[in-house]
N, C-alpha and C positions, 0 to 999 in steps of 0.2 A: 911453087907449092900450092898457090891458090887454084891452079887448074886440076889438081889431083882430086879424085872422088873419095870421100870418106867411107870406109867399110863398116858393116854392122859388127857390133861387139857380140861376144858369145852370150852375154846376159840379155841383149835385145832379141837375139834369135830364140832363146829359150822362152822369153815372154810371149813372142808371137805364137810359138808352138802351143803353149799352155792356153792362150786365148782361143786359137782354132780348135783345140781339143774340147774346150768347154762349149763352144758353139755347136760342134758336131754332136756332142753328147746331148745337149738340149734339144736339138732337132730330132735326134733319134727317139727321145722320150715322147716328144709331141707326136711324132709319126706313129709310135706304138700305141699311144692312147687313142688316136683317131682311127687306126686300122683295127685295133683289138676287138671292139664290139662287132665290127663287120665280119671279122674272121670267124666268129662263133655263129654267125647267122645261118650258114648252110646246115650245120648240125641241128640247130634249133628248128629250122624249117623242116628238115627230114623227120625229126621227132614229132612235130605237130602233124605232118602229113600221115605218118604211121598211125598216130592216135586217132585221127579223124576217120581213116579208112577202117580201123578196127571197130570203132563205134558204129559206123555205117553198116558193117557186115552183121554184127549182132542185132542191130536195130531192125534191119530188113527181115530177119527171121522172126523176131518178136512181133512185128507189125502184121505178119501173116498168120499168127497163131490161130488155130482152128480147133474147135471142140464140139462134139456131138453130145447132147444131154443124155444121161443114163436113164432109161425108163425105170420106174420104181420097182418093177418086178424082176429086173436083171441084177444078178450078183455082181458087185463091183469088180471082183476078180476076173469076171468073164467079159468085162467091158474094156476094149483096147485103147479108147481115146483118153489122152492124158495131157495134163500140164503140171509138171512137177519141178520144184526148185528147192534146194536146201543149202543152208549156210554152214560152212565148216571152218572158215578162216577169219572171222572177225565181223566188224560192224558195217562193212561196205555192202553187205547183202549176200544173196545166194551166189555161190561159186560153182554149183553143180546143177545144171538144168537139162531137162528133157521134155520135149513137147512136140505136138503135131503142128505143122505149118504149111501154108500155101505160099510159095515164093518162086521167083524165077530161077531155075537151075542154071548153074554155070556150065561151060562147054564140056567139062570133064565129069559132070554129075549125071544123074538119071534124067530121063526125058519128061517125066510127069512133074506137075507143079505141086503135088502133095508129097510131103516128106515127114519123117520123124527125125528131129534134129536134137543133138545133145552138145552141150558145152561144159567144159570143166578145166580146172587148172591143176598142174602138177609141177614138181621140182625138175628143173633142167640140170644139165651136166655142170653148169657154172653156178649152181646153187641159186639161180634166179627162178622165176615162175614162167611157165609157158602155157599159152591158151590152146586147148585142143577142141576140135570140132569133128563131129561124126554125123552122118546122115544116112537114111535108108528110105527107098521109095515105097515101102509097104508097111502097113501096120502089123504089129504082132497079133497072134491069135487071141491073146488075153492081156490083162493088165501087166505091164512090165516097167518097174521104176529103175531097174538096174542100168547103170551106165556101161557102155562097151569098154573093152580093153584098149589100151594105147596101141597094141599090136594088131588090132583089127584093120583089115584092108581098107575100110571106109573111113578110118580115122586120119586126120591130118593136123599138123601143127600150124595153127593160124598165126601165132606170133611168139617170139622169144623175148626175153628181157623185160618181162612184166615184174612189177613190185606189188601190185594190188589189182584185184578184179572182183566185181560183185554187182548184183542186180537186185534192186528193191522194187516192191510192187505196191500199187494203190488199189484198195478194194472199192466196192460200190459205195461205201460210207466215207471214202476219202482218207482212210487210215493207211499209213505206210508200214509195210511188213517186209521181213527179210526172207520169208519162205512161203511156198504155196504147194498145195497138193489137191488137185481136182477130184481125187478119188475118196477123200475123207468126208465125213458127215458135214463138217463145217463148210467146206468148199465144194461140196458135191456138184459136179458138172458146171463149175463156175470158172471164168477167166478173170484175171486182173483187168482193170480198166486202163491202166498205164504202167509203164516200167521206167525206172531210172537206172541207167547203166553207168557204172564208175570203173575206170581203169587207170592205172598209172604205169608209165614206162620209165625205166632207169635212164637218167640223163644227168651227166656230171656237170653240165652247164647251168642246171637249175639250182636255186638256193638250197633246196632240201634233198638234192640228189635224185629227184624224180619229177616227172611232169605229169600232172593229173588231167584227165578228160572226163567230162560228165555229159550225158545226153538223156533227155526224157522223151519217150515215145508213147503214143497212144495205141492201144490194141483195139482197132475199130470193129473187128469182126466179133460179134457176140455169139455165144454158144447156140448151136442149131438144135431145135426140137424136131427130130424127124417124124415123130408120131403125128404132131400137128401139121407138119408140112405135107405128109402123105395123105392125111384125111381131109385136108383143106380147111381145118379150123383156123380162125383168125384171132382167137382170144376174146377177152372181155370187151364189149363195145363201149361200155362206160369208160374204161381205162383209155381206149383209143380217142374218145372225145376229149379227155383231159390232156392227152399228148398233143392234140391239134391246137389247144389253147395255150400251150407253154410258150415262154419267152425263149427265142432261139439264141444261140451263141452269138451270131452276128448282131442281133438287136441289142443284146446286153453289152457287147464290146463297143458298139457304136455309141451307145448311150453313156458309156463310162470311158471315153477315149483317153482322157487325161490320166485317169487312174491306171488304165491298162498300159499306157506308155511308161508310167512310173514303175509299174511292176516289171515290164520287160527290161528296163534299165538295170535292175538288180540281179538279173539272171545270167548264168554262165553261157547259155545257149539261146539267146533271144530269137534268132532266126528259126531255130527248130520249133520253139513254142509258137511263134507266129504262123509257121507252116501248118502245125497241127490245128490251130484255131481256125485258119482259113479253110482247111479241109472239113471242118465240122460245124460250119456256120449255120447250117440248117437244123442241127440237133438241139434238143432242149438244153439250155444253159445249166439248169440245176443238176442235170445228169452228167455233164461233161466237165464244166469248169472246176468243181471240187477235185475231180480225179487228176487234173493237171496242176493242182495246188494254187489255183488262181482265185483270189478274193479281191474284187475290184468294186465292191459296193452292191447296192440293191439292183436287181434285174427285173423288178415287178413292173 
């Protein structure tokens, strides 16, 4: 009897099965927790890529915004140059824009770099918002604030799945506004100094069901006075002397490096602001920095 092997009882077998089941269950939960965040990364990356591409598309058009000043003797309704934006959907800014711009055309667009561009949002079939873009290579014969129809051959759907879209503008005094009309008495022949683009894409992986993107761009091209350009007038010499003595953006930022770094750390797009500042280092700080919302101390 001593040479016989003792067999496992049913109770022992059941205990082993329960222990193994518990081990496998624990390992599965650990694996799911470790892989779960990684599994959502591709969708989050795609959402971020789409948002940044959309911001870049709108930003390029705005950065090339061009306007010719209206002579005093010309009826505004006969002057075709326009920068127009209106807000219809809330506090994010203008969601209907139409303006003249100089930008690099795409392969399927017109050959000239001058275009009239319009952006607007409308409801899609899934009750989401879609961003529309329209462009034309020629100015109208007279002032035209009307946006084209979605059925126009030059209209394209830039993006589906938006939850919000808007552009706010900074005037020469640094005030932030939700609308602009260069044909009115208040904004006659004027362009904003900068624009802040906000858009949100539907994203089920985000806490609030949407992922928000914000970008601020400078409109570097100031309105052109053709009358002075054609006659060779250079403006007031005394004013030119004052401009020569101004503190430049580069001088001001270099003198307040710590404050500028602290400001960048609080911004959603520090790289974009840094690029704008670098591109405008030779301009007067008092003309540029307020339009970017930058207050870093004295630049005297």
